[in-house]
Residue, then its C-alpha position, 0 to 999 in steps of 0.5 A: m395076122f391082124k387084130y382089130e382093137k376099139a379106138h380109145y378117145v381122149i375126153p378133154d377136161v376143158i374146151i376152148d372155143k372162140h366166138g368172135d373176139e371172145f373165148v369161151v371155156r367149157i368145162m367138161d365135168d359131166l362124167l364126173s357126176n356119175i360117181k356114186f357111193n351106195h350107202n344101202y348096200f355098204n351098210k347091208v354088207s358091213s352088218y356082217q360080223e367079218k372082222d377083215a371084210n368090214q375092214y376092207l369096206q371102210e377102206k374103200k369108203q375112205d378111198y371113195y371120199w378121197i376120189i370125190r375130194s380130189l375131183n372136187q379140188r380138180q373142178q375148183t382149179 
């Protein structure tokens, strides 16, 4: 039996092109700008008086900021 699987392509972080005697470096960070935190939804849900849910939300908010800091650091290096 054969199974069809969609090909998974690797998107590079950096592309280096040679134009004549010069090298041009392009940073492929377009995908990184799509990460967003929905503050309105967070505020609405965290307004409920459920301690465990609020703790979970706070952890996820911290995770979001950690990811953003990590991505920014990666762009700089």
